[in-house]
KEVEXZA-259301 format. One record per residue: residue in one letter; x, y, z of N, C-alpha, C, CB in turn. Coordinates in steps of 0.1 Angstrom, whole numbers, plus 5000, padded with zeros to 4 digits. Glycine has a CB too. Example, Ala and Ser with C-alpha at 12.3 -4.5 7.8 and 13.67 -1.06 7.14 Angstrom:
2
A513249435078512349555078513249675078511349555090
S512849785071513749895071512950005079514149945057
This chain:
674
M373150371138372550261145372650131137371050291148
D373050031144373349901137371949831135374249811145
P371649791123370349711121370449581127370049701106
A369249531132369149401138369449291129367849381145
A369249311116369449201106370949161105368949231092
H371849251109373249231108373749161120373949351105
T372949141130373449081143372648961145373349181154
P373348851148372648721151371748731163373548601153
M370548681162369648691173370048601185368148651169
T369948651197370148571209368848531215371048651219
E368948441223367748391230367248501239367948261238
P365948521240365448621250365748591264363948641248
V365848691272366148681286364948611292366448811293
D365248511301364048431307363348521317364648311314
D362148471321361348551330362048581343360048491332
D362748481348363448501361364448621360364248381365
A365148621349366048741347365348871347366948721334
L364248871340363448991339362949031353362248981330
Q362448941361362048971374363149021382361348851381
S364348961380365549001388365949151385366748911385
L365549201374365849341372365149431381365449381357
G364049391387363349481396362549581389364249541406
Q361249551387360449641378360249781384359049581376
N360249781397359949911403361149961411358649911412
A362349921408363549971415363650121413364749891409
P364350181423364450331422365350371410365050391435
C366050281404366950311393366450231381368450281396
G366850271369366550201357367450081356366650291345
L366849971351367549841348367349801334367049731358
L368449761327368349741313369349631309368749881306
A368849561298369749461292369749481277369249311296
L370949501271371049531257371949421251371649671254
D371549371239372449281232373449361223371649181223
N374249291215375249361207374649431195376249261203
G373349421193372749501183371949621188371749421175
L372249651201371649771208370049751209371949901201
R369649621209368249591211368049561226367849471203
V366849601230366449591244366049441246365249681248
R366849371255366449231259365649231271367749151261
A365849331279364949341292365049491296365449241303
I363949541302363949681307362949681318363549781296
N363149751329362249761340361249881338362949771354
D360249871346359149981345359650111348357949941353
T360650121358361150251362361750321350362250241373
L362550261342363250321330362150351320364350231325
L361250261318360150281308359350411312359150171307
D359150431325358450541330359250671327358050531345
W360550661329361350781326361350821312362850751331
L361250721303361250741289359850771284361750621281
G358850771292357450791288356850681280357450921280
R357250561282356750441275356050351285357950371268
D355250251279354750141287354950011279353250161291
R354749901286355049771279354149741268354949661290
S352849791269351949771257352449841245350549811261
E352949961247353550041236354749971230353950181240
L355549911240356749841235356349721227357549791247
E355249651231354849531223354249581209353749451231
R353649691209353149741196354249781187352249861198
L355449831193356549861184357249741178357549951192
T357349631186358149521182357349391180359249501192
G356149381185355349261185355849171196355549191172
H356649221205357249141216357449231228358549061212
A357549181239357749261251359149321252357449181264
S360049271244361449331244361849331229362349241252
W363149331227363849331214363649471207363349221206
A363049561213362949701207364349761205362049791215
D364549841195365749911193365950021203365849971178
F366950011212367050111223367250251218368250071231
P368050291208368150431204366750481200369150441193
T365950401193364650441189363750461201363950351179
L363750361210362950371222363250491230363150241230
A364550521232365050631240365150761233366350601247
R364750761220364850881211366350941212363850991216
L367250851211368750881211369150921197369550761217
T369051061195369351111181370751171180368251211177
D371351201191372651271190373751171186373051331204
E374351201175375251101169376451071178375751151155
S376951181185378051161194377651071206378551291199
D376451091211376051001222375850861217374651051228
L375350841205375050711199376450641197374350721186
Q377450711193378750651191379350611204379650741183
Q379150691214379650651228379050521233379450771238
L377650511230376950391234377550271227375450401232
R377850281214378450171206379750131212378550201192
D380550241215381950211221381750141234382750341222
H380850191242380550131256380249981254379450201263
L379349941244379049801242380249721237377849791232
H381049781228382149711223383149691234382849801212
E383349781244384249761255383749651264384349891263
L382449641266381849531274382149401267380349551276
Q381949391254382149261247383649221248381749271233
A384549321247385949291247386449251261386749411242
G386049331272386649311285385649271296387249431289
G384349271293383449231303382949351312383949131312
R383749461312383349571319383649701311384049581333
A382949811315383149931308383050051318382249951296
A383650151315383550271323382150331323384550381319
P381650381334380250441334380150541322379950511347
L378950551316378750631305377550731308378450551292
Q377750861304376650951306376050981292377151081312
L374750971292373951001279372851091282373450861273
R372351161272371151241273370051171266371351391267
L368951141273367751081267366551171267367450951275
F365651141258364451221257363351161267363851221242
G362951231277361951181287360551211284362351251300
K359751161293358251171291357751311292357551081301
D358451401299357951531300358351621289358551591313
G358951561278359251641266360651701267358251741264
R361351681278362751741279363751631281362751831292
F364951661277366051571279366451561293367251611270
F366851441297367451421310368751341309366451351320
T369651351319370951291318370951161327372051391322
I371451051321371650931328373050891329370750811322
E373350801339374650741339374450591338375450771353
L375050531328374850391325376050311330374750371309
I375750221339376850131345376549991341376850151361
S377449921334377049801327378149691331376949811312
Q377649561330378449441331378049351319378349371344
A378949271314378649181303378149041309379949151295
V377048991302376548861306376848771294374948871308
R377548651297377948561287377348421289379548551287
D377248341279376748201280377848111285376148151267
A377547981285378447881291379747881282377847741291
K379647911270380847911261381548041261380447871247
G381148131269381848261270381348361260383248241269
R380348331252379848421242379048531248379048351231
F379148651243378448771249376948751246378948901243
Q376148771256374748761254374048891255374148671265
H374248961265373649091267374349161279372049081269
T373949291280374449361292373549351304374649511288
R374149381315373349391327373749541332373649281339
S372749631329373049771331372149831341372949851317
V372749921349371950001359371950141353372650001373
V370750201353370650341347370250431359369550341336
V371050531361370850621372370550761366372050631382
D369550831370369250961366370151061374367651001368
V371051121366372051211373371751361368373451171369
S370551391364370251521359370451621371368851531354
A369851581382369951681394371451691398369051621406
R372151581399373551581403374351671393374151441404
Q374051651380374751731370374451881371374351681356
Q373151911374372852051376373552111388371352071378
I373652031399374352071411375852091408374251971423
E376452001400377852011396378052141388378251891388
H377152171379377252291371377152411380376152301360
Q376252411390376152521399377352541408374952501409
I377952421412379152431420380352491411379552291425
V380452441399381452491390381252641387381452421377
A379952681385379752821383380052911395378252841380
R379752851407380152931419381652941421379452861432
L382352831418383752831419384352931409384352691416
R383752931397384253031387383953171392383653011373
L382753191398382453331403383453361414380953331408
L383653271423384553291434385953331429384653171444
Q386453251418387753281412387753421406388053171402
T386653451399386553581392386653701403385253591384
I385853681414385853781424387253801430384753751435
T387853691434389153701440390253751431389553561446
D390053711417391053761408390953911406390853691394
R389753971409389654111408390054181420388154151404
T390354111431390854171443392254201443390554071455
P392654321446394154351445394954281455394354501447
S394354231466395154151476395554021470394354141489
R396653961475397053831471396453731481398653821471
L395653641476394853541484395253401481393353561483
A395353311491395653171489395253091500397153151486
Y394952961498394652871509395552741507393152821508
Y396152701519397052591519396452491529398452621523
D396452361526395952261536397052231546395552131529
K396852141555397752121566399052051561397152031577
D399052001549400251941543401052051535399951831534
L400552171537401152291530401052281515402652301534
I400052221510399752211495398752321492399152071491
C399052401482398052511478396852451471398752611468
R395652481477394452431472393652541464393552381483
F394052671467393352781460394252901461391952811466
C394252981450394853111450394253201439396453101448
N394353331441393853421430394953461421393153541437
A394653531411395653561400396753651406394953631389
A396353741415397353841420398453761428396753941429
Y398053661436398953581444399953501434398253471453
A399453441424400253371415401253461407399453281405
E400653571402401453671395402653721403400653781389
G402453731416403453791425404753701425402953801439
Y404553571421405653481420406053441405405353351428
G405453521396405753501382405053371377407153491380
L403953331383403253211378401853241375403353101389
T401053131371399653141369398953061380399153091355
A397653091383396953021393397052871391395553071394
D396852821379396852681376398252621380396552651362
E399352701378400652641381400952641396401652731375
V400252721404400452731419399652621426400152861424
I398352611422397452521428397952371427396052531423
G398052301438398552161438399952151441398252111425
I400752251443402152241446402452281461403052321437
E403552241466403852261480404352401482404852161485
L404152461495404552601498406052621495404252631512
G406852531498408252551496408652571482409052431502
R407852521472408152541458407652671453407552421450
V406752741461406252871457407152981462404852891462
L407552971475408353071481409853051477408153081496
S410653161478412053151475412753091488412653281472
P413853021486414552961498414953071509415752891493
E415153191505415553291514414353331524416053421507
V413153311519411953361527411453241535410853401517
L411653121532411053001539411453001554411552871533
P412653021558412953021572412153121580414453041575
E411753231574410953331581409453291582411053461575
V408953221571407553191569407153071577407153181555
L407952961577407552831582407252841597408652731580
P408052911606407552921620406252981621408652991628
R405853081613404553141614403453041610404553271606
V403752961599402752861595402552761605403352791582
A403552721613403352621624402452681634404752581630
R402652811637401752871648400352881643402253011651
V400152911630398752921624398152781625398852971610
L398852671621398252541621397952491636399152441615
N398452561645398152541659396952621664399252571669
G396352691654395052771657395252911660394452711668
E396452971658396753111661396553191648398153121666
T395953311650395853411639396953511640394453481640
L397653531629398853621629398653731619400053531625
N399153851622399253961614400554031615398054061617
H401254061604402554131605402854191592403654031609
E403854271591404354341579405654281575404454491581
A405854261562407054191557407454261544406754041555
E408754241541409254291528409554171520410554371530
R408954161508409054051499409454101485407753971498
P410254021478410554051463409454011455411853981459
D409054091444408054051435408653971424407254171430
A407853941413408353851403409553921395407253821393
D409554051395410654121388411854141397410154261383
G411854091409412954111418412954241426414254101410
L411954321424411854451432411254421446410954551424
Q411854491456411354471469410054551472412454511480
R409054491478407854561481407454521495406754521471
Y406554601501406154581515404754531515406254711523
Y404454431524403154371524402654371539403154231518
E401354381540400654351553400154211552399554461556
V400654111560400353971558399453931569401753891559
H398353861565397353801575397353651573395953871573
Y397453581584397353431585396053401593398553361591
L395153321587393953281594393753131593392653351588
P393753061605393652911604392252871600393952851618
D392152761593390852701589390552591600390852641574
L389752621610389452531621388152461620389452611634
K388252331623387052251624387152161636386752171611
D386252171646386252101658387652121665386051951656
G388152241664389352271671390652231664389352221685
Q390452171653391652121645391752201632391551971642
A393052241629393352321617393352231605394652401619
L392452251596392552171583393452241573391152161577
G393852361576394652441567394652581571394152431552
F395052671563395152811567394952901554396452851574
F394353021557394253121546395353221548392853191547
I395853281537396853381537396453491528398253321533
E396653611533396353731525397553831526395053801530
L397953881515399053971514398554101508400253921506
I398554211515398054341510399354431507397154411520
D399454481495400554561491400454701498400654571476
I401454731507401454861514402654931510401354841529
T403254901498404554971495404355121494405054921481
E403355161487403155311486402955371500401955341477
R402155301508401855361522403155371530400855271529
R403955261529405255271537406155381531405955131536
R406155391518406955501513406455631517407055491497
T405155641517404555771522404855801536403055771520
E404755691545405055711559406555751561404755581566
D407455681553408855711554409055861549409655611546
F408355891539408556031533408056131543407856041520
V406856101550406356201559407256211571404956161564
F407756101576408656101588409856181585409055951592
N410456151573411656221570411356371567412356161557
A410156391561409756531559409556611572408456541550
N409056541582408856611595410156651601408056521605
L411156551600412456591605413056701598413356461605
D412856701584413456801576412756941579413356771562
L411356921581410657051584411057121597409157011585
E411357041607411757101620413057171617411956991630
E413957121609415257181607414957311599416157091600
R414057301589413757411580413057531587412957371568
V412257491597411557601604412557691611410557541615
A413457631618414557711625415357791615415457621633
Q415657721603416457781593415657901587416857681583
R414357871584413557981578413358101587412157921573
S413258071600413058181609414258271608412858131623
A415458211608416658291607416758361593417958211609
E416358291583416358351569415358461568416058241559
L414158441575413158551574413658681580411858501581
Y414258671591414858791598415858851589415458751612
A416758761583417758811574417158881562418758701571
S416058811557415458861545414859001547414358771540
E414259011559413659141562414659251563412859141576
Q415859221569416959311569417459351555418059261578
R417559241547418059271533417059351525418259131526
F415659331528414759411521414859561524413259361524
R415059581537415159721541416459781536415159731557
L417559711536418759761530418559781515419959661532
M417859691508417659701494416859821490417059571488
S415759841498414859951495415560091497413659951504
R416560081506417360211508418360231497418060201521
A418860111491419960121481419560151467420760001482
I418360101463417960111449417660251445416660021446
R418060291433417960431429416860461419419260471422
D416560371409415560401399414260331402416060371385
H414060271414412860201417412360261431413060051418
A411060261433410460301446409460191450409760441445
I409560151463408660051468407860121480409459921472
F406560111479405760151491404460071491405460301490
F403660091502402460011504401360101507402759911516
T400160051503398860121506397860031512398260181492
D396860091518395760011523394759971512395060081535
A393659911515392659871505392059981498391659781512
D392060101504391460221497392460301489390860311508
G393760251488394760321480395460431488394060381469
A395260441501396060541509397360481513395260581522
V398460561512399760521515399860481530400860621511
S400260351533400360311546401860281551399660181548
D402760261541404160241545404960311534404560091547
W405960391538406760471528408260441531406460621530
T408860381521410260331523411260441518410560201515
D412460411522413560511518413660521503414860471524
S413460411495413560421481412460511475413460281475
A411260501481410160581476410460731479408860541483
Q410960761491411260891495412360951485411760901509
R413360871482414460921473413960941459415560811473
L412960861454412560881440411560991439411960751435
H410561001448409561101447409861231455408261041452
G410761221464411161341472410261371484411161451462
F409161301486408261331497408861261510406861281494
E408761341521409061281534407961191538409361391545
R408261101548407361001553406061071558407960911563
G406261171566405061241572404261311562405561331583
Q404861351550404161431540403161341532405061501532
I403461211531402661131522401861021528403661061512
L402160981541401360881547399960921549401960841561
G398960831545397560861546396960921534397260951558
R397760981525397261041513397060931502398261151508
S396160961493395960861482397260861473394760901474
F397560741468398760731460398660801446399160591458
D397460841442397360901429397861041429395860911425
A398261091441398861231442400261221436398961271457
L400861101435402161091430402161091415402760961434
F400961071408400861071394400261191388400160951390
Q399861291396399261411391400461501385398561491402
V400161551373401161631366400661761363401661551353
S401461861362401061991358401262011344401862101366
G400462101338400562131323399462051316401962091318
G399462061303398362001296398861881288397762091286
D400061831291400561711283400461581290401961741279
G399761571301399661451308398361451317400861431318
S397961331322396761321330397061211341395561291322
A396361231352396461131363395661001359395961191376
P396060891364395360771361393960761369396160641365
D393060681364391860661371392060571383390760601361
T392260621394392760551406391760431409392860641418
Q390460461410389460361413389460241403388060421415
A389560271390389560171380390860081382389560231366
L391960151385393260081387393159991399394360181389
L392560031410392359951422391459831419391860041434
D390359861412389359751409390059641401388159811402
R390859681391391459581383392459501391392159651371
C393159571400394159501409393459401418394959601416
F392359441424391659351433391059231426390459431440
E390659251413389959141406391059041400389259201394
T392159091395393059001389394358981398393559051376
G394459061409395659041417396859131412396058901418
H396659191401397759261395397259371386398759161387
A397959491386397559601377398859681374396459681383
E398859751362399959831359399559961353400859761348
H400360061355400060201349401460261345399360291360
Q401360321333402560391328402160531324403060311316
G402960631329402660771326403660861333401260801329
W403360981333404161081340403861091354404061221333
S404961091363404761111377405561241381405360991385
R405161291393405861411397406561391410404861531398
R407561481412408261481425407861601433409861481422
R408361601445407961701454408361841449408461681468
D409561851442410061971437409362021424411561971435
G408361941419407661981407408261921394407662121406
T409361861395409961791383409161661380411461761384
R409261611368408461491365409361391358407261531355
F408961261359409661151352408661051347410661081363
W409060981337408160881331408260751339408560851315
S407160711345407160601354406360481349406660651368
H406760371355405960241353405660191367406760141344
A404360191370403860151384403260011383402860251390
T403659921392403059781392402459771406404159671390
L401159741406400359721418400059571420398959801417
T400259521432399959381435399159381448401359301437
A398059301447397159281459397759191469395759231454
L397759231482398359151492397259091500399359231501
R397158951501396058881508396758791518395158811499
D395958771529396458671540396058531536395958711553
E396258441546395958301543394458271541396458211554
S393558351546392158341545391658421533391358381557
D392558471524392258541512391558681515391258461503
Q391858731527391358861530392358971525391158881545
L391859071519392759171513393359261524391959271504
Q394659271524395459341534395859481529396659261539
G396059491516396459621510397159591497397459691520
L397959691493398659681480400159711482398059781470
S400959641473402359681472402459751459403259561473
V403159861459403359941447404859961444402660091448
I405259921432406659931427406660031416407259791423
V407360141417407460241407408860241401407060381412
R408960241388410260241381410360371373410460111373
D411560431374411860551366412360501352412960641373
L411460531342411760491328411960611319410660401322
T412360721325412560851317413460831305412960961326
E414660771307415560751297414960651286416860691302
S414260551290413660461281412560531272413060341288
K411860621279410860701272411460791262410060791282
R412560861265413260941256413760861244414461021262
L414360741247414860651236413760611227415560531242
A412560581233411460531225410960651216410260491234
D410960771222410560891214411460911202410461021222
V412760891205413760911194413560801184415260911200
T413360681189413160561179411960591171412960431187
A410860641177409660671169409960771158408560711178
Q410660871162411060981152411860921141411761091159
L412860831145413660771134412760681125414760691141
N411860611131410960521124410160601114410060441133
Q409660721118408860801109409760851098408260921117
A410960891101411860931091412260821081413260991097
L412460701087412660581078411560551070413060461087
E410260561075409060541067408960641056407860551076
R409360761058409360861047410360831037409661001053
Q411560781041412560741032412160621023413960711039
V411460521030410960411023409960451012410360311032
Q409060541016408060591007408760660995407160691013
E409860740998410560810987411260710978411560910993
R411860610984412560510976411560420968413460410985
T410460400974409360330967408960410954408160300975
A408760540957408360620945409460620934408160770950
Q410760630939411860620929411860490922413260640936
L411560380929411560250923410460240913411460140933
D409260300916408160300907408560380894406960360913
A409260490897409660570885410660490876410360700890
A411560410883412560330876411760220868413560260885
H410760170874409960070866409260130854408960000875
R408760250856408160320845409160350834407460450849
D410360390838411460410828411760280821412760470835
L411860170829412160040823411060000813412259930833
D409760030816408660000807408760080795407360030814
A409160210797409360300785410460250776409660440789
F411560200783412760150775412260020767413860110784
S411459940774411059820767410159850755410259730777
Y409259950757408460000746409360050735407460110751
T410360120738411260180728411960070720412260270734
V412459960728413059850721412059780712413659750732
A410859760717409959680710409459750698408759650719
H409359890698408659960687409760040679407560040692
D410460130686411260220679412460160672411760330689
L413160060679414259990674413859890663415059920684
R412659850663412259750653412059820639410959680656
A411759950640411460030627412760030618410960170630
P413960070624415160070615415459930610416360120623
L415159820618415459690613414559660601415259580624
R413259700602412359670591412859750579410959710594
H413359880581413759960569415059890563414160100574
I415959840571417159770566416659660557418059720577
G415759570563415359460555414659500542414359370563
Q413859610542413059650530414059710520412059760534
F415059790524415959850514416859740508416759960521
V417259640517418059530511417259460500418459430522
S415959440502415159370492415059460480413759340498
L414859590481414759680470416059680462414459820474
T417259690469418459690461418659560453419659710470
Q418259450460418359320453417459320440417959200462
E416359390441415459390429415959480418414059430433
T416659590422417059690411418359660405417059830418
L419159580412420559560406420459470394421459490417
E421359490385421459410373421859270376422359470362
P421359170369421759030373423259010374421158930363
E424059070364425459050364426159120375426059090351
A425559220381426159290393425759230406425759440393
R424659150406424159100419424958990425422759050417
H425858930417426558810422427458850434427458750411
D428158970432429159000443428359060455430159100438
L427359140452426659200464425659110471425959330459
L425259000464424158920470424658860483423858810460
Q425858820484426358760497426358870508427758710496
Y426759000505426659100515425259130519427359230509
Q424359140509422959170513422359060521422159200500
T422758940517422158820525422658830540422558690519
S423958860541424458880555423858990563426058900554
I423559100556422859210562421459170567422759340553
A420759100558419359050561419358950573418658990549
T420358860572420458770583420758830597421558660580
A421658930596422059010608420859080614423159100606
A420059140604418859210609417859120615418159290597
R417659000609416658910615417258860629416458790606
R418558840629419158790642418958900653420658760640
M419159030649418959130659417559140663419459270653
G416559120654415159120658414859010668414259100646
V415458890665415258780675415858810688415858650670
M417058880688417658910701416859020709419058970698
I416259110701415359210708414159140714414859320698
D413559040707412458960713412958890725411958860702
G414158830725414658760737414858860749415958700734
L415358980746415559080757414159110763416259200752
L413259140754411859170759411359060768410959210748
E411458930763410958820770411658800784411058690762
F412958830784413758820796413358920806415258830793
T413059040801412559150810411159120815412559280803
R410359060806408959030810408958930821408158990798
L409858830820409858720830410258770843410758610825
G411058880844411458930857410259000864412559030855
R409259040857408159110863406759040862407959250856
V406758930855405458860854405058800867405558750843
R403758800870403258740882403158590881401858800885
I403658520891403658370892402458320899405058320898
D401558260892400358200899400658050901399058220890
S401158020913401557880916400357800920402557880928
V400257680913399257580915399957450914398057600905
P399257340919399857210917399857170902399057100926
V400957130897401157090883401656950882402157190876
S400956870875401356730872402256730860400056640869
L403556690863404556700852404456590842405956700859
A403956470846403956360836403156400823403356240842
P401856440824401156470812401756600805399756500814
L402356690812402956810806404156770798403356910817
V405056690803406256650796405856560784407256570805
L404856470786404456380775403856460763403456280779
G403156570766402656660755403756730748401756760761
I404756770755405956840748406656740739406856900758
V406856620745407556510737406756480724407756390745
G405456480725404656450713404856550702403156440717
H404956680706405156780695406556770690404956920701
L407556750698408956740694409156610685409956740705
R408456500688408656380680408256410665407756270686
N407256490663406856530650407856630643405456590650
D408456720652409356820646410656750641409656920657
V411156650648412456590645412256480634413056530657
A411056440631410856330621411456380608409356300619
P412056290600412056140601413156090610412156080588
R413956180617415056130625414456050637415856250630
E415055930640414655850651415255890664414955700648
V414455920674414955960688414255870698414656110691
E414955810707414355730718414055820729415355620722
W412755840732412255930743411955840755411056010738
V412555860766412255790778411755880789413655710783
V410455860792409755960802409355870814408556030795
D409755920826409355850838407855880840410155910851
P407055770840405555790842405155840856404755670839
A406055830865405755870879406356010883406255770889
L406456090873407056230875406156300886407056320863
P406756370895405956420907405056540904406856450918
M404256580913403556700913404456820918402156690921
V404456930911405257040916404357160917406457070906
L404857270924404057390926404657500917404157430941
G403757550908404257650899403257690889405557600892
D403657780879402857820869402957720857403257970864
P401857650853401957550843402457600830400557480841
I402057720826402457770813403957800813401757900809
L404557860823405957890824406757760825406257990835
L406257670833406957540835406957460821406357450846
A405957470814405857410801406957470792404457420794
D407157600793408157670785409557620789408057820787
V409757610802411157560807411457420801411157550822
F410557320803410857190798410857180783409857090804
G410057270776410057270762411457320757408957370757
R412057420763413357470759414457360761413657600766
L414357300773415357200777415257080767415257150791
L414057030764413956920755414256950741412456860756
D413957080737414257120723415757130722413657260720
N416457180733417857190733418557050732418357250746
A417956950739418456810738418256750724417756720749
A417056780718416856720705417856780695415356750701
K418156910696419056980687420456930687419057130689
F420956900700422356860701422556710701422956920714
T421456640698421656490695421456470680420656410703
R421456570672421156560658422156470650421056700651
R423356480654424456410647424756270654425756490647
V423956230664424156100671423356000663423756110686
P423955880660423155780652421955730659424055660648
Q422155700672421055650680420755750692421355500686
A420055850689419755950699418855900710419156080692
R419155940722418355900734418256020743418955780741
I416956050746416656160756415756110767415956280748
E416256130779415556070791415056190800416455980799
I413856180805413356270815412956190827412056350809
G413556220839413256150851413356240863414156030852
Q413456170875413556240888414656170897412256250895
L415256250906416156200915415456170928417356300918
P415856070936415256040949415556160959415755910955
T414456230963414656340971413656340983414556470963
T413956410993413056431005412956571008413656351017
G411956611016411756751019410656811010413056821019
D410756941009409757021002410257050988409457141009
K411356990983411857010969411956880962413157090970
V411756890948411956770940412956810929410556720933
T413656710924414756740914414456660902416156710920
L414256720891413956660878415256670869412756720870
F415456580859416556590850416156560836417656490855
V416856630827416656600812418056560807416156730804
R418256430803419556380800419556340785419956260809
D420656370778420756330764422156280761420456450754
N422356210750423656150747424256220735423456000743
G424056360735424456440724425956470725423656560723
V426356590719427756620717428356670730427956730706
G427556730739428056790752428956910749428756680759
F429556960760430557070759431357070771429757210757
D432357160771433357170782432757260793434757230777
L432257210804431557290814432557390821430957190824
S433857360821434757450828434857580820436157380829
K434557580807434657700799433257770798435157670785
A432257710804430857770802430457840815429857660799
R431257940819431058020831429758100830432158100834
N429458140818428258230816427158150809428558360808
L426958020813426057930806424657990806426057800813
F424158050816422758100817422658250815422158060831
L423558310808423458450805422858460790424758530806
M422258570787421658590774422758590763420858720774
F422458520752423258520740424658450742423458660735
Q424758370752425958290754425758150747426358280769
R426658120738426557990731427757910734426458010716
Q427657770734428757680736429157610723428357570746
H428457640712428757580699428657690688427857450696
H429357670678429357770667427957770660430457750657
S427557890656426257900649426157830636425858050647
M427357800630427357730617427057580619428757750610
D427357530632427157390635425657370640428057340645
Y425257460649423857450654423257590655423957380669
E421957590650421257720650420957770664420057710641
G420557900664420157950677420958070681420257850688
I420458150690421258280694421658270709420358400691
G421358160716421858150730421058220740423258200730
M419658210739418858270749417958170756418058390743
G417858050751416857950756417157920770416857830748
L418457890774418857850787418657970797420257800788
A418958090792418858210801417358230804419358330793
L416458210795415058230798414558120807414258230785
A415057990805414657880814415157900828415157750808
H416357950829416957980842416158090849418458020841
R415758190842414958300848413658250853414758410837
V412958160846411658110851411858020863410958020839
V412957940863413157850875413457930887414357750872
Q414258040885414558130897413258190902415558240893
R412358230893411158290898410258190906410358350886
H410558060904409757960911410557920924409557840902
D411558000928412357960940413057830938411557960953
G413557800926414157670923415557700918413357600912
R416157590913417557590908417657520895418557530918
L418557560886418857500873420357490872418157570861
W420857360870422257340868422557230858422957320881
C423757220854424157120843425357040846424357200830
E425356920841426556830842426756780828426356710852
T428056800823428256760809429756750807427656860799
A430156690795431556680791431556660776432356560798
P432556710769432556690754432356550750433856750748
G431456520741431156390736430456290745432456330732
E430056340757429456250767428056290770430256250780
G427456370762426056410764425956520775425256290768
C424756550778424456660787423256630796424256800779
T423356670809422156650818421856780825422456540828
F420656830823420256950830419356910842419457050821
F419556960854418856930866417957060869419756900878
V416657030873415757130876415157100890414557150866
E415357190900414857180913413657270915415957200924
L412557210919411257290920410557260933410357260908
P409657340938408957310950407957200948408157440955
R407957110958406957000958405557050961407456890968
A404556990954403157030956402656960968402357010943
T402157030978401556970990400056970989402057031002
D399457050980398057060979397456930973397657180970
T396456870980395856750976394656770966395356670988
G394456900962393456930953393756880939393057070953
E392956920929393156880915394256950909391856900907
A395156890902396256950896395857030884397356840892
A396657130881396457210869396557130856397257340868
P395757150846395957070834397157110827394757090824
A397857000821399157030814398857090800399956900813
C-alpha cells in the first residue's frame, strides 16, 4: 500500500461532486486518488463495508481521504496489486478494464465486487481521482460457479456415456460433444468444439450426412444405421439418431447420437449365417445319423475282443448285440432281462463276482464306473475282462439306462502275470547282487585295513633295521653303505606316503558328502594366509577375487581341493623371479560356476599328460620338485564326488591354469564357515 506522504495531496472533491455520487444509489460509488485514498464514497458502499461516515471521520479526521485498502480491509496482496495496476491504467489512458476484488463486508464475510472506473482530470489534464462504480457481483459469481459446476457435471456424465453425443448449431458449428464422440475421430472434446461439421467428418462421409442434416434443420427427427470408420480406420456399425433443437418451430441446431452396434450386427450376421448353415446341417446330420446307426450295427457285429450291450436302470440287460453274443456266447433270448452280473460270476475259488449294486451306484453318481476281473462264457470258459459302465441320460437328465463295454484282456493279464514273475525274479537278483556288493565292500574294507596296518609293519621294520645297521657299522665302512641305506629309508618313507595316498583315495570314494552353501572367498583367503607363511621369505603375488561365488558342497573337502591346487601352484612357481598366483571365476550362467587357479610357473606339456589325474603320475622329475603325484588325483576325486569337473590348460614355460566347475548354491540361508 502506497503511503499518502509519498503522493501529493489533491484538493478534496466538492460537495456537488459528492452529491452527484448518489448516497443511496443501488450500487457503490467511489472516488480514489493516485494514493488509493478515498476522495468520495456513497453510503451504499459504506454500508456494504460495515462503516458509517462518523467512523470514517474518526479514522481520518475528515469525511474522506481515508486509505481505501484499510477501509475495505483489503489484505490480499494479489488483489491489492491489481488495484494499483487498475489505478495506473486509469492514469495512463483514462480508462481501465473492470476489476473484480474481494472485500471484507459488514457481516464478517468477504464479498466480491466489480470496479468500473473512469479518470477525472483537472483543466491541465492532470489526474485528480477516479470516478468508480462498485457493483456487488457475489450472487452473479455464485451463479457462474454453479453454472460451471453443472456444465462440468454434464460433461462428466456424458463422457461416461458409451454413446457418442454432440450438438451442432444451425451453422453446423459444434457447440458440445462428449469424449467418446471426439475420440471416434481421433480428437479431444476441446479440439472438436467450435469447429465446423465438415472439418470433423471425412470427405467420403459428408455427401451422405449433409442431406440428413438439412432434413433435421427443417424439424425432422431421423434414425438410421450407418457404417463409419473409427480413428484407427476400422469399420464399425452405428445406430445414428438426429434430433432437432426447436424453438417456436425454428431449428436452432440439432443433437446427434451414435450408438456402437458393431457387436450386435456381427452377432445378427453370425446368427443369420448360422441359421442357414444349421438348416443344411440338419439335413446332413439326419443322413449321417442313419449312416452312423448302420455303421454301429456293423461295427458291433465285426469287433472280436469287445462286447457292447445295454441295461436298464436296475442293471437288467435290455439290448444284446452281436458282439456281446460272440464274446460271451449267450443267445439274445438267454440273457435279455437277466442281471448283467451273471456275466461276471466265475466258478472255482480263485475269483468273485463284483458288487453289482455298488457298481451301479457309482455309475449313477459319477456317470462312469469300471470293473476288472474274470468273466465267464456260456460254455463255462472264462476270460479276464475290463467292463466300462456309462450312464445314459436324456435331455432332461432322466436316467435311461446303462451302456456296458466289455473288453477281453486275457492276453494282457497273462503278460502282466509273467511281468510280475519276472519282476519278482529281478528283485531277488537285485537283492543277491546287493549282498554281493556289500561283501565286496567288506572285502575292500579288509584290504584297506591290511594296507593300513599289515603292510606298514614291514616298512617300519625296514626303517628300524636300516637305522640299526647304520649304528653298528664301523665309521670307515659306513661311507659306501650309507648311500644305499639312505636310499632304502627314502624308498620306505615314499612307500608309506603312497600307502597313505591310496587309503585317502579309497576313503574319498566312500565318504559321505554333506553339501551345504559354502562361501569360497573366506575359504580361499584362509588357505592363502597359511601358504604365504609357508613360502616365506619368497615373495609371491597372491590375487584373490573378493567376489568369489557361493557353491554347494562339503566345506572341509573343498578346502582340501583348493589347498592342493594352491600348494601345487606355489611349488611350481618356486624358480620364477616374480611369482604370481591368481584365484578367480569365469562368467557363467545356469546352476554351475567355474573357478580357476592360475600361476606363471614352469608349466608342462599337456599333450603328454594323458594320465594327469591318476595316482602317482608326475609331470616333473622328483629331483626338481618334491612330491609323489597324488595331490591332483585326490582333488579330482573330490570334485567328481561333488558332480563337478576339474581340467587344466598349460604349456611348458607359460604357467598353468586349473579350472574347477562346482554346483552353484541356491540356498539363501547362512553359508558354512570357511
